[in-house]
C-alpha positions in Angstrom: -36.8 22.2 -20.6 -35.9 21.8 -24.2 -38.3 23.6 -26.5 -38.0 21.0 -29.3 -39.2 18.4 -26.9 -42.1 20.6 -25.8 -43.0 21.1 -29.4 -42.8 17.4 -30.2 -45.1 16.5 -27.3 -47.6 19.3 -28.0 -48.1 18.2 -31.6 -49.2 14.7 -30.5 -52.9 13.7 -30.4 -54.6 12.7 -27.2 -54.0 10.6 -25.2 -50.4 10.4 -26.4 -49.8 14.1 -25.6 -50.8 13.7 -22.0 -48.9 10.4 -21.6 -45.7 12.1 -22.9 -46.2 15.1 -20.6 -46.6 12.8 -17.6 -43.6 10.6 -18.5 -41.4 13.7 -19.1 -42.5 15.1 -15.8 -41.6 11.9 -13.9 -38.2 11.7 -15.6 -37.3 15.3 -14.8 -38.5 15.1 -11.2 -36.6 11.8 -10.7 -33.3 12.9 -12.4 -32.4 16.6 -11.9 -29.6 16.1 -14.5 -31.7 14.2 -17.1 -30.1 16.1 -19.9 -33.1 16.0 -22.3 -32.5 16.3 -26.1 -34.0 15.3 -29.4 -32.3 12.1 -30.5 -33.4 9.7 -33.3 -36.3 12.2 -33.8 -37.8 11.6 -30.4 -37.3 13.0 -26.8 -34.3 11.3 -25.2 -32.8 11.7 -21.7 -29.6 10.7 -20.0 -27.6 10.6 -23.2 -30.2 8.4 -24.9 -30.6 5.9 -22.1 -34.2 6.9 -21.8 -36.6 7.9 -24.5 -40.3 8.7 -25.2 -41.9 8.0 -28.6 -45.5 8.7 -29.5 -46.9 6.1 -31.9 -50.3 5.7 -33.6 -52.2 4.3 -30.6 -49.7 4.4 -27.7 -46.5 5.7 -26.3 -43.3 3.7 -25.7 -41.2 4.6 -22.7 -37.7 3.2 -23.6 -35.0 2.5 -21.1 -31.6 0.8 -21.0 -31.8 -2.4 -19.1 -28.3 -2.2 -17.7 -26.8 -4.0 -20.7 -26.3 -2.7 -24.2 -30.0 -3.5 -24.9 -32.9 -1.1 -24.9 -36.3 -2.2 -23.7 -39.6 -0.4 -23.6 -42.9 -0.2 -21.8 -46.0 0.3 -24.0 -48.5 2.8 -22.5 -52.0 3.3 -24.1 -53.6 5.5 -21.4 -52.7 7.8 -18.6 -54.1 5.4 -16.0 -51.7 2.7 -17.3 -48.7 4.8 -16.0 -47.3 3.1 -12.9 -45.2 6.0 -11.5 -43.4 3.8 -9.0 -42.4 1.3 -11.7 -41.3 4.1 -14.1 -39.2 5.7 -11.3 -37.5 2.3 -10.6 -36.7 1.9 -14.3 -35.3 5.5 -14.4 -33.1 4.9 -11.4 -31.8 1.6 -12.6 -30.9 3.1 -16.0 -28.8 5.8 -14.4 -26.1 3.3 -13.4 
């Protein structure tokens, strides 16, 4: 696990901190070779095809939709995380 990403997540306020921890955990469990790094000032995975960014009142989980476009899911609380949907998005991005 990249210490810069851990530091980024730990400095966030609640609930963004907990949301970021959960999303990171899902990504790393789903893709053993996620290759996490800081990119564009935020945690990125799979060479930038996935990212997590904590914003003022939510977290965006960004993913590549299979084209050259990036899309994101806005998450405002832990209970809004649909693990199955996130895993589907992760697996579809890996292509």
